[in-house]
All heavy atoms as an XYZ file, in Angstrom:
817
protein
N       0.825     -1.121      0.032
C      -0.009      0.019      0.093
C       0.841      1.142     -0.053
O       1.741      1.474      0.853
C      -0.968      0.033      1.262
C      -1.868      1.119      1.316
S      -2.949      0.793      2.642
C      -4.324      1.827      2.212
N       0.629      2.152     -0.928
C       1.497      3.193     -1.002
C       0.804      4.468     -0.244
O      -0.303      4.641     -0.360
C       1.518      3.787     -2.605
C       2.475      2.859     -3.384
O       3.356      2.153     -2.809
N       2.550      3.045     -4.553
N       1.583      5.206      0.427
C       1.126      6.406      1.111
C       1.610      7.634      0.307
O       2.554      7.623     -0.336
C       1.673      6.363      2.587
O       3.079      6.567      2.534
N       0.767      8.722      0.455
C       1.022      9.971     -0.282
C       2.353     10.535      0.360
O       2.601     10.393      1.543
C      -0.102     10.915     -0.048
N       3.154     11.114     -0.492
C       4.358     11.853      0.074
C       3.951     12.940      1.006
O       2.969     13.610      0.967
C       5.064     12.452     -1.152
C       3.976     12.407     -2.257
C       2.988     11.473     -1.872
N       4.773     13.134      2.048
C       4.570     14.191      3.122
C       4.809     15.587      2.448
O       5.536     15.665      1.436
C       5.367     14.007      4.291
O       6.642     14.205      3.967
N       4.298     16.573      3.156
C       4.522     17.822      2.691
C       6.091     18.162      2.533
O       6.460     18.723      1.541
C       3.978     18.934      3.635
C       4.279     20.401      3.288
C       3.580     21.177      2.388
C       5.272     20.988      3.905
C       3.823     22.414      2.136
C       5.607     22.331      3.756
C       4.858     23.107      2.713
N       6.771     17.687      3.558
C       8.231     17.867      3.703
C       8.896     17.099      2.526
O       9.825     17.676      1.789
C       8.673     17.273      4.917
C      10.160     17.619      5.250
C      10.518     17.362      6.772
O      10.009     18.090      7.557
N      11.275     16.353      6.902
N       8.411     15.894      2.200
C       8.965     15.214      1.021
C       8.817     15.899     -0.252
O       9.699     15.919     -1.104
C       8.491     13.859      1.035
C       8.846     12.890      2.172
O       9.829     13.166      2.721
O       8.079     11.921      2.350
N       7.650     16.511     -0.513
C       7.273     17.314     -1.648
C       8.313     18.512     -1.711
O       8.907     18.734     -2.822
C       5.808     17.760     -1.701
C       4.927     16.591     -1.803
C       5.629     18.669     -2.919
C       3.455     16.909     -1.508
N       8.397     19.235     -0.737
C       9.318     20.378     -0.648
C      10.784     19.990     -1.040
O      11.398     20.626     -1.851
C       9.283     21.127      0.765
C       7.941     21.715      1.001
C      10.400     22.236      0.722
C       7.349     22.664     -0.116
N      11.220     18.955     -0.411
C      12.618     18.332     -0.559
C      12.770     17.887     -2.099
O      13.795     18.193     -2.759
C      12.937     17.210      0.381
C      13.130     17.680      1.723
C      13.121     16.746      2.653
C      13.090     18.943      2.163
C      13.270     17.095      4.060
C      13.152     19.351      3.539
C      13.280     18.366      4.419
O      13.333     18.746      5.829
N      11.757     17.364     -2.645
C      11.823     16.907     -4.069
C      11.915     18.074     -4.904
O      12.771     18.037     -5.979
C      10.613     16.017     -4.393
O      10.580     15.694     -5.733
N      11.082     19.072     -4.791
C      11.257     20.301     -5.641
C      12.518     20.971     -5.360
O      13.266     21.359     -6.481
C      10.061     21.216     -5.339
C       8.736     20.546     -5.801
C      10.111     22.543     -6.165
C       7.520     21.225     -5.152
N      12.902     21.130     -4.334
C      14.205     21.832     -3.956
C      15.365     21.084     -4.549
O      16.196     21.808     -5.107
C      14.391     21.872     -2.375
C      15.679     22.758     -2.039
S      15.947     22.721     -0.260
C      14.424     22.560      0.513
N      15.340     19.743     -4.636
C      16.347     19.073     -5.330
C      16.462     19.170     -6.814
O      17.492     18.908     -7.322
N      15.441     19.931     -7.377
C      15.490     20.100     -8.794
C      15.728     21.502     -9.147
O      15.758     21.816    -10.390
C      14.023     19.603     -9.328
C      13.832     18.096     -9.340
O      14.683     17.497     -9.891
N      12.728     17.745     -8.753
N      15.948     22.441     -8.267
C      16.326     23.798     -8.510
C      17.735     23.687     -9.261
O      18.719     23.212     -8.641
C      16.348     24.688     -7.213
C      15.052     24.617     -6.507
C      16.733     26.123     -7.742
C      15.156     25.331     -5.195
N      17.815     24.274    -10.431
C      19.016     24.245    -11.174
C      20.050     25.060    -10.663
O      19.727     26.110     -9.976
C      18.670     24.754    -12.579
C      17.228     24.769    -12.633
C      16.637     24.777    -11.287
N      21.315     24.798    -10.799
C      22.401     25.501    -10.378
C      22.322     26.816    -11.070
O      22.039     26.998    -12.217
C      23.719     24.774    -10.702
O      24.768     25.584    -10.422
N      22.637     27.896    -10.292
C      22.588     29.180    -10.903
C      21.213     29.873    -10.840
O      21.055     30.957    -11.470
N      20.308     29.199    -10.159
C      18.908     29.797    -10.163
C      18.480     29.684     -8.643
O      19.124     28.929     -7.873
C      17.931     28.863    -10.921
C      18.265     28.814    -12.463
C      18.215     30.066    -13.162
N      16.917     30.690    -13.265
C      16.039     30.314    -14.281
N      16.248     29.313    -15.211
N      14.777     30.896    -14.250
N      17.496     30.535     -8.273
C      16.986     30.624     -6.888
C      15.429     30.495     -7.068
O      14.956     30.666     -8.076
C      17.413     31.827     -6.265
C      18.853     31.978     -5.950
C      16.814     33.123     -7.000
N      14.958     30.114     -5.875
C      13.333     30.130     -5.731
C      13.125     30.782     -4.333
O      13.818     30.726     -3.480
C      12.955     28.736     -5.844
C      13.258     27.773     -4.684
C      11.386     28.625     -5.986
N      11.959     31.472     -4.355
C      11.566     32.008     -3.110
C      10.844     31.040     -2.277
O      10.183     30.076     -2.817
C      10.696     33.315     -3.221
O       9.477     32.902     -3.953
C      11.474     34.370     -4.093
N      10.712     31.307     -1.060
C       9.797     30.307     -0.161
C       8.434     30.349     -0.767
O       7.831     29.246     -0.730
C       9.875     30.827      1.329
C      11.277     30.827      1.863
C      12.017     31.984      1.973
C      11.724     29.614      2.487
C      13.206     32.010      2.624
C      13.052     29.646      3.046
C      13.828     30.870      3.118
O      14.925     30.754      3.708
N       7.914     31.510     -1.158
C       6.531     31.443     -1.563
C       6.360     30.761     -2.947
O       5.398     30.053     -3.083
N       7.269     30.885     -3.856
C       7.220     30.213     -5.127
C       7.195     28.648     -4.815
O       6.544     27.807     -5.492
C       8.316     30.630     -6.087
C       8.424     29.679     -7.377
C       7.941     32.079     -6.571
N       8.293     28.281     -3.948
C       8.352     26.877     -3.635
C       6.988     26.362     -3.019
O       6.591     25.196     -3.381
C       9.485     26.708     -2.635
C       9.950     25.344     -2.249
C      10.203     24.414     -3.455
C      11.198     25.394     -1.337
N       6.391     27.115     -2.123
C       5.097     26.672     -1.653
C       4.081     26.460     -2.730
O       3.375     25.488     -2.713
C       4.575     27.735     -0.609
N       4.078     27.358     -3.701
C       3.010     27.350     -4.699
C       3.406     26.065     -5.584
O       2.456     25.434     -6.117
C       3.105     28.573     -5.624
C       2.486     29.707     -5.001
C       2.545     30.944     -5.890
C       2.193     32.277     -5.171
N       2.401     33.465     -5.954
N       4.677     25.896     -5.942
C       5.081     24.755     -6.697
C       4.598     23.372     -6.109
O       4.329     22.405     -6.756
C       6.652     24.786     -6.940
C       7.090     25.907     -7.921
S       8.739     25.977     -7.933
C       9.113     24.914     -9.283
N       4.618     23.366     -4.773
C       4.308     22.188     -4.051
C       2.749     21.972     -3.940
O       2.362     20.912     -3.551
C       4.820     22.230     -2.592
N       1.980     22.983     -4.347
C       0.621     22.970     -4.292
C      -0.036     23.503     -2.999
O      -1.263     23.279     -2.743
N       0.754     24.125     -2.210
C       0.413     24.644     -0.926
C       0.724     26.201     -0.814
O       1.587     26.593     -0.032
C       0.983     23.999      0.203
C       0.699     22.483      0.266
C       1.544     21.661     -0.451
C      -0.379     22.005      0.896
C       1.178     20.234     -0.315
C      -0.746     20.794      1.053
C       0.096     19.863      0.471
O      -0.247     18.484      0.456
N       0.108     27.058     -1.728
C       0.524     28.445     -1.776
C       0.457     29.171     -0.454
O       1.158     30.238     -0.356
C      -0.463     29.126     -2.695
C      -1.678     28.133     -2.865
C      -1.042     26.696     -2.537
N      -0.358     28.853      0.532
C      -0.486     29.551      1.771
C       0.401     28.951      2.922
O       0.265     29.287      3.965
C      -1.958     29.533      2.178
N       1.316     28.112      2.579
C       2.101     27.368      3.475
C       3.624     27.873      3.531
O       4.473     26.996      3.638
C       2.004     25.950      3.371
C       0.596     25.419      3.674
N      -0.445     25.582      2.942
C       0.164     24.720      4.728
C      -1.470     24.918      3.484
N      -1.187     24.458      4.638
N       3.889     29.078      3.333
C       5.312     29.674      3.259
C       6.069     29.230      4.495
O       7.110     28.909      4.461
C       5.292     31.153      2.934
C       6.704     31.602      3.000
C       4.648     31.451      1.540
N       5.413     29.574      5.674
C       6.097     29.208      7.054
C       6.310     27.833      7.120
O       7.485     27.328      7.644
C       5.232     29.589      8.168
C       5.222     31.172      8.248
C       4.563     31.649      9.437
N       4.627     33.199      9.550
C       3.906     33.705     10.363
N       3.080     33.245     11.175
N       3.952     35.113     10.281
N       5.479     26.873      6.604
C       5.777     25.510      6.601
C       7.082     25.150      5.752
O       7.722     24.130      6.141
C       4.540     24.719      6.341
C       3.491     24.697      7.381
C       2.555     25.933      7.317
O       2.804     26.921      6.672
N       1.402     25.831      7.920
N       7.066     25.776      4.725
C       8.260     25.680      3.898
C       9.600     25.940      4.542
O      10.447     25.176      4.592
C       8.248     26.405      2.445
C       9.555     26.469      1.684
C       7.031     25.932      1.538
N       9.411     27.016      5.280
C      10.713     27.448      5.984
C      10.970     26.414      7.149
O      12.154     26.135      7.260
C      10.395     28.861      6.759
S      10.149     30.243      5.679
N      10.048     25.928      7.746
C      10.189     24.847      8.830
C      10.769     23.599      8.132
O      11.859     22.985      8.674
C       8.802     24.553      9.445
C       8.986     23.619     10.656
C       7.689     23.567     11.516
N       7.059     24.785     11.824
C       5.888     25.181     11.381
N       5.165     24.465     10.607
N       5.406     26.402     11.801
N      10.245     23.264      7.000
C      10.797     22.036      6.256
C      12.132     22.117      5.977
O      13.047     21.283      6.141
C       9.989     21.732      5.116
N      12.612     23.323      5.497
C      14.016     23.626      5.226
C      14.895     23.630      6.517
O      15.953     23.065      6.423
C      14.104     25.006      4.408
C      13.538     24.883      2.926
C      15.661     25.421      4.256
C      13.452     26.012      2.193
N      14.354     24.171      7.483
C      15.208     24.129      8.902
C      15.348     22.753      9.322
O      16.221     22.446     10.000
C      14.395     25.025      9.944
C      14.666     26.349      9.845
C      14.361     27.161     11.154
N      12.906     26.828     11.533
C      11.944     27.566     11.264
N      11.876     28.626     10.500
N      10.656     27.158     11.668
N      14.444     21.801      8.991
C      14.482     20.332      9.432
C      15.408     19.456      8.458
O      15.264     18.263      8.706
C      13.095     19.849      9.591
C      12.408     20.489     10.808
O      13.021     20.943     11.697
N      11.100     20.590     10.744
N      15.904     20.089      7.429
C      16.803     19.224      6.525
C      17.906     18.502      7.318
O      18.514     19.205      8.135
C      17.476     20.010      5.394
C      16.420     20.554      4.488
C      18.467     19.186      4.661
C      16.772     21.527      3.474
N      18.017     17.205      7.265
C      19.015     16.517      8.033
C      20.474     17.041      7.799
O      20.758     17.313      6.602
C      18.825     15.155      7.680
C      17.497     14.998      6.965
C      17.302     16.365      6.462
N      21.325     17.061      8.827
C      22.669     17.451      8.635
C      23.234     16.510      7.490
O      23.026     15.374      7.451
C      23.324     17.269      9.997
C      22.241     17.280     10.942
C      20.994     16.684     10.182
N      24.183     17.147      6.766
C      24.835     16.327      5.763
C      24.101     16.199      4.465
O      24.538     15.484      3.535
N      22.915     16.650      4.442
C      22.061     16.544      3.195
C      22.794     17.278      2.019
O      23.536     18.299      2.267
C      20.754     17.188      3.424
O      19.936     17.155      2.313
N      22.411     16.855      0.787
C      23.006     17.499     -0.296
C      21.866     18.423     -0.927
O      22.062     18.929     -2.091
C      23.556     16.480     -1.438
O      22.469     15.651     -1.720
C      24.733     15.823     -0.772
N      20.804     18.465     -0.366
C      19.717     19.363     -0.916
C      20.329     20.876     -1.059
O      20.861     21.350     -0.176
C      18.465     19.390     -0.121
C      17.617     18.203     -0.162
C      16.646     18.265      1.001
C      17.081     18.098     -1.617
N      19.947     21.579     -2.160
C      20.541     22.945     -2.372
C      19.721     23.961     -1.634
O      19.080     24.844     -2.251
C      20.492     23.093     -3.859
C      19.315     22.209     -4.333
C      19.351     21.043     -3.380
N      19.701     23.914     -0.269
C      18.853     24.843      0.418
C      19.337     26.249      0.268
O      18.582     27.228      0.553
C      18.771     24.494      1.887
S      20.381     24.428      2.787
N      20.612     26.399     -0.118
C      21.142     27.784     -0.477
C      20.435     28.567     -1.605
O      20.513     29.729     -1.728
C      22.680     27.714     -0.702
C      23.005     26.935     -1.895
N      23.035     25.515     -1.800
C      23.391     27.243     -3.086
C      23.449     25.202     -3.173
N      23.684     26.235     -3.828
N      19.703     27.760     -2.379
C      19.041     28.269     -3.491
C      17.559     28.862     -3.205
O      16.910     29.287     -4.092
C      18.951     27.301     -4.574
C      20.254     26.906     -5.227
C      20.261     25.957     -6.315
N      21.498     25.437     -6.586
C      21.773     24.248     -7.031
N      20.833     23.316     -7.285
N      23.122     23.907     -7.403
N      17.206     28.711     -1.877
C      15.951     29.183     -1.529
C      16.118     30.501     -0.767
O      16.872     30.564      0.224
C      15.235     28.088     -0.590
C      13.798     28.548     -0.250
C      15.089     26.818     -1.358
N      15.463     31.478     -1.301
C      15.694     32.920     -0.646
C      14.293     33.464     -0.410
O      13.297     32.918     -0.749
C      16.584     33.763     -1.564
C      15.698     33.998     -2.957
C      17.899     33.151     -1.842
C      16.408     35.047     -3.809
N      14.329     34.654      0.263
C      12.946     35.361      0.515
C      12.559     36.091     -0.744
O      13.369     36.386     -1.607
C      13.118     36.119      1.858
C      13.982     37.387      1.680
O      14.184     38.123      0.711
N      14.590     37.715      2.916
N      11.407     36.674     -0.536
C      10.664     37.392     -1.705
C      11.432     38.684     -1.995
O      11.153     39.329     -3.051
C       9.192     37.493     -1.358
O       9.024     38.379     -0.221
N      12.164     39.194     -1.057
C      12.955     40.518     -1.356
C      14.290     40.184     -2.114
O      14.953     41.097     -2.381
C      13.278     41.159     -0.035
C      11.863     41.532      0.674
C      12.158     42.005      1.999
O      13.222     41.785      2.696
N      11.322     42.737      2.658
N      14.556     38.918     -2.486
C      15.754     38.586     -3.064
C      16.954     38.401     -2.170
O      18.121     38.543     -2.530
N      16.792     38.253     -0.829
C      17.714     38.202      0.127
C      17.869     36.719      0.807
O      16.776     36.033      0.866
C      17.573     39.234      1.207
C      17.808     40.561      0.828
C      17.706     41.453      1.957
C      18.300     42.886      1.703
N      18.450     43.746      2.867
N      18.987     36.435      1.263
C      19.096     35.111      2.006
C      18.517     35.471      3.395
O      18.689     36.460      4.005
C      20.554     34.805      2.205
C      21.334     34.379      0.926
C      22.836     34.241      1.150
C      20.734     33.024      0.469
N      17.803     34.427      3.932
C      17.125     34.631      5.298
C      17.934     33.977      6.448
O      17.450     33.979      7.580
C      15.738     33.930      5.208
O      14.938     34.820      4.406
N      19.016     33.403      6.113
C      19.977     32.795      7.129
C      20.921     33.882      7.651
O      21.117     34.913      6.952
C      20.626     31.568      6.728
C      19.585     30.472      6.330
C      21.523     31.804      5.456
N      21.527     33.574      8.761
C      22.461     34.612      9.402
C      23.947     33.862      9.650
O      23.975     32.737      9.641
C      22.022     35.205     10.566
O      21.721     34.149     11.544
C      20.618     35.958     10.372
N      24.742     34.739     10.066
C      26.030     34.180     10.562
C      26.826     33.434      9.456
O      26.816     33.682      8.270
N      27.549     32.321      9.940
C      28.373     31.499      9.082
C      27.510     30.952      8.103
O      27.906     30.625      6.774
C      28.975     30.425      9.991
C      30.134     29.729      9.236
C      30.962     28.697     10.152
O      31.334     29.201     11.216
O      31.142     27.708      9.746
N      26.267     30.490      8.382
C      25.352     29.869      7.434
C      25.052     30.886      6.240
O      25.125     30.436      4.944
C      24.029     29.470      8.049
S      22.984     28.404      7.014
N      24.910     32.024      6.523
C      24.818     33.168      5.421
C      25.922     33.222      4.510
O      25.798     33.194      3.347
C      24.544     34.512      6.112
C      24.548     35.633      5.117
C      23.294     35.929      4.502
C      25.604     36.354      4.644
C      23.213     37.065      3.486
C      25.570     37.339      3.854
C      24.368     37.699      3.215
O      24.296     38.694      2.320
N      27.223     33.091      5.149
C      28.370     33.216      4.331
C      28.567     32.038      3.376
O      28.869     32.160      2.287
C      29.702     33.415      5.363
C      29.624     34.693      6.013
C      30.865     34.665      7.177
C      29.739     35.850      5.117
N      28.173     30.932      3.990
C      28.311     29.617      3.209
C      27.396     29.624      2.018
O      27.628     29.150      0.842
C      27.932     28.352      3.988
C      29.159     27.915      4.905
C      28.848     26.436      5.366
N      27.608     26.122      5.779
C      27.163     26.361      6.986
N      28.046     26.916      7.927
N      26.058     26.121      7.432
N      26.043     30.050      2.277
C      25.068     30.061      1.195
C      25.475     31.224      0.185
O      25.269     30.852     -1.092
C      23.613     30.428      1.796
C      22.997     29.291      2.632
N      21.671     29.160      2.755
C      23.588     28.210      3.135
C      21.536     28.041      3.450
N      22.565     27.541      3.669
N      25.847     32.251      0.557
C      26.274     33.428     -0.380
C      27.309     32.847     -1.257
O      27.255     33.105     -2.553
C      26.670     34.652      0.426
C      26.850     35.789     -0.584
C      27.152     37.119      0.167
C      27.408     38.228     -0.829
N      27.659     39.567     -0.180
N      28.420     32.325     -0.610
C      29.543     31.806     -1.476
C      29.054     30.718     -2.436
O      29.556     30.736     -3.564
C      30.695     31.314     -0.461
C      31.518     32.351      0.164
C      32.065     33.264     -0.955
O      32.585     32.933     -1.921
N      32.027     34.490     -0.586
N      28.258     29.883     -1.999
C      27.699     28.703     -2.960
C      26.983     29.462     -4.160
O      27.145     28.955     -5.153
C      26.884     27.870     -2.183
N      26.256     30.391     -3.787
C      25.394     31.018     -4.969
C      26.425     31.887     -5.784
O      26.250     31.744     -7.139
C      24.349     32.003     -4.450
C      23.167     31.347     -3.638
C      22.339     32.188     -2.824
C      22.369     30.432     -4.678
N      27.370     32.424     -5.247
C      28.266     33.268     -6.175
C      29.056     32.288     -6.998
O      29.256     32.376     -8.130
C      29.208     34.010     -5.252
C      28.498     35.241     -4.626
C      30.495     34.485     -6.176
C      29.162     35.969     -3.545
N      29.482     31.128     -6.413
C      30.245     30.027     -7.086
C      29.208     29.506     -8.347
O      29.783     29.148     -9.393
C      30.494     28.862     -6.246
C      31.171     27.755     -6.851
N      32.515     27.828     -7.171
C      30.811     26.502     -7.146
C      32.929     26.626     -7.757
N      31.819     25.981     -7.848
N      27.937     29.509     -8.254
C      27.126     29.142     -9.182
C      26.855     30.194    -10.322
O      25.960     30.082    -11.203
C      25.712     28.653     -8.600
C      25.987     27.387     -7.799
C      24.615     26.951     -7.208
O      23.520     27.567     -7.501
O      24.559     25.902     -6.482
N      27.474     31.426    -10.066
C      27.245     32.466    -10.987
C      26.292     33.563    -10.659
O      25.924     34.410    -11.511
N      25.571     33.401     -9.415
C      24.647     34.356     -9.129
C      25.305     35.653     -8.505
O      26.217     35.622     -7.708
C      23.705     33.683     -8.084
C      22.842     32.700     -8.801
C      22.856     34.822     -7.429
C      21.904     31.939     -7.880
N      24.767     36.797     -8.968
C      25.372     37.984     -8.551
C      24.505     38.737     -7.554
O      23.292     38.737     -7.714
C      25.551     38.995     -9.806
C      25.972     40.321     -9.458
C      26.338     38.373    -10.897
N      25.207     39.217     -6.473
C      24.439     39.988     -5.450
C      24.777     41.522     -5.650
O      25.891     41.845     -6.048
C      25.140     39.592     -3.952
C      24.622     38.269     -3.545
C      25.216     37.121     -4.125
C      23.657     38.215     -2.629
C      24.730     35.827     -3.682
C      23.302     36.956     -2.102
C      23.927     35.788     -2.580
N      23.706     42.310     -5.499
C      23.857     43.815     -5.710
C      24.629     44.413     -4.459
O      24.863     43.605     -3.399
C      22.718     44.516     -6.100
C      21.598     44.520     -5.035
O      21.876     44.373     -3.868
N      20.281     44.826     -5.535
N      24.769     45.697     -4.396
C      25.347     46.318     -3.229
C      24.641     46.120     -1.868
O      25.178     46.222     -0.867
C      25.636     47.767     -3.514
N      23.370     45.897     -2.041
C      22.473     45.658     -0.806
C      22.354     44.265     -0.457
O      21.351     43.820      0.275
C      21.124     46.208     -1.098
C      21.031     47.810     -1.239
O      21.828     48.396     -0.538
N      20.320     48.274     -2.211
N      23.187     43.431     -1.075
C      23.205     41.882     -0.809
C      21.905     41.216     -1.282
O      21.379     40.346     -0.581
C      23.488     41.585      0.662
C      24.983     41.312      0.790
O      25.741     41.265     -0.162
O      25.211     41.095      2.110
N      21.296     41.815     -2.353
C      20.080     41.275     -2.979
C      20.434     40.487     -4.374
O      21.438     40.931     -4.969
C      19.086     42.412     -3.216
C      18.373     42.950     -1.975
C      17.181     43.847     -2.524
C      16.393     44.222     -1.211
N      15.249     45.070     -1.821
N      19.594     39.610     -4.579
C      19.645     38.837     -5.907
C      18.540     39.404     -6.711
O      17.457     39.527     -6.282
C      19.525     37.362     -5.643
C      20.773     36.753     -4.821
C      19.478     36.600     -6.897
C      20.446     35.432     -4.322
N      18.796     39.741     -8.018
C      17.784     40.290     -8.955
C      16.949     39.095     -9.329
O      17.426     38.180    -10.179
C      18.432     40.984    -10.050
C      17.654     41.915    -10.867
C      18.478     42.492    -11.892
C      18.012     44.006    -12.174
N      18.789     44.587    -13.304
N      15.691     39.045     -8.750
C      14.893     37.858     -9.001
C      14.573     37.734    -10.549
O      14.443     36.700    -11.021
C      13.564     37.938     -8.256
C      13.745     37.718     -6.746
C      12.531     38.069     -5.910
C      14.308     36.317     -6.429
N      14.308     38.897    -11.183
C      14.005     38.782    -12.625
C      15.117     38.073    -13.354
O      14.887     37.401    -14.507
C      13.594     40.069    -13.212
C      14.844     40.946    -13.533
C      14.132     42.294    -14.335
C      15.322     42.925    -14.863
N      15.365     43.030    -16.381
N      16.344     38.002    -12.855
C      17.382     37.350    -13.541
C      17.584     35.937    -13.196
O      18.123     35.079    -13.944
C      18.781     38.085    -13.313
C      18.811     39.432    -14.106
O      17.909     39.757    -14.894
O      19.604     40.301    -13.697
N      17.254     35.640    -12.050
C      17.695     34.288    -11.411
C      16.708     33.403    -10.894
O      16.830     32.261    -10.561
C      18.833     34.496    -10.329
C      19.922     35.207    -10.753
C      20.248     36.528    -10.423
C      20.909     34.444    -11.555
C      21.454     37.249    -10.839
C      22.159     35.059    -11.954
C      22.283     36.463    -11.568
O      23.472     37.022    -12.058
N      15.285     33.900    -10.840
C      14.190     33.122    -10.359
C      13.853     31.955    -11.205
O      13.622     32.103    -12.313
C      12.978     34.131    -10.072
C      11.748     33.316     -9.462
C      12.077     33.032     -7.990
C      10.549     34.364     -9.450
N      13.711     30.757    -10.573
C      13.323     29.517    -11.217
C      11.895     29.404    -10.775
O      11.519     29.359     -9.635
C      14.262     28.400    -10.848
C      13.940     27.135    -11.338
C      14.004     26.694    -12.723
C      13.336     25.983    -10.670
N      13.524     25.432    -12.824
C      13.244     24.917    -11.575
C      13.057     25.716     -9.305
C      12.681     23.647    -11.346
C      12.589     24.377     -9.043
C      12.478     23.455    -10.074
N      11.021     29.037    -11.776
C       9.705     28.731    -11.534
C       9.289     27.417    -12.119
O       8.125     27.068    -12.421
C       8.861     29.849    -12.080
C       9.094     31.224    -11.471
C       8.198     32.230    -11.913
O       7.153     32.480    -11.471
O       8.581     32.988    -12.959
N      10.346     26.537    -12.204
C      10.088     25.157    -12.648
C       9.885     25.059    -14.114
O       9.360     23.961    -14.506
N      10.121     26.007    -14.886
C       9.849     26.003    -16.364
C      11.106     25.439    -17.187
O      10.816     25.272    -18.418
C       9.411     27.265    -16.773
C       8.161     27.885    -15.927
C       7.870     29.256    -16.483
C       7.003     27.017    -16.253
N      12.201     25.415    -16.605
C      13.290     24.922    -17.460
C      14.177     23.798    -16.801
O      13.745     23.331    -15.696
C      14.372     26.110    -17.597
C      14.863     26.772    -16.365
O      15.091     26.005    -15.277
O      15.047     27.860    -16.369
């Protein structure tokens, strides 16, 4: 008997498909999962990613084009995105019109 995938599994599956050099917002990720009103649950699912996971959580940003993590995690995520070719402006924002992935490519 097959059980339906959990919300967390759906989020992780979509996140695993975000292409290198692209980002997705928490809200877009929630919509892609079929739960447009569950942005906070997306954040919670990302916080619960097991240590050592290879999921590209650094590619999930807020709707203002900024990373929502702080400290050393912020530096790691920013460096990973820069390594993928993503450019941050002087305000540490990512231009969404240039890098936003909406699952179309």
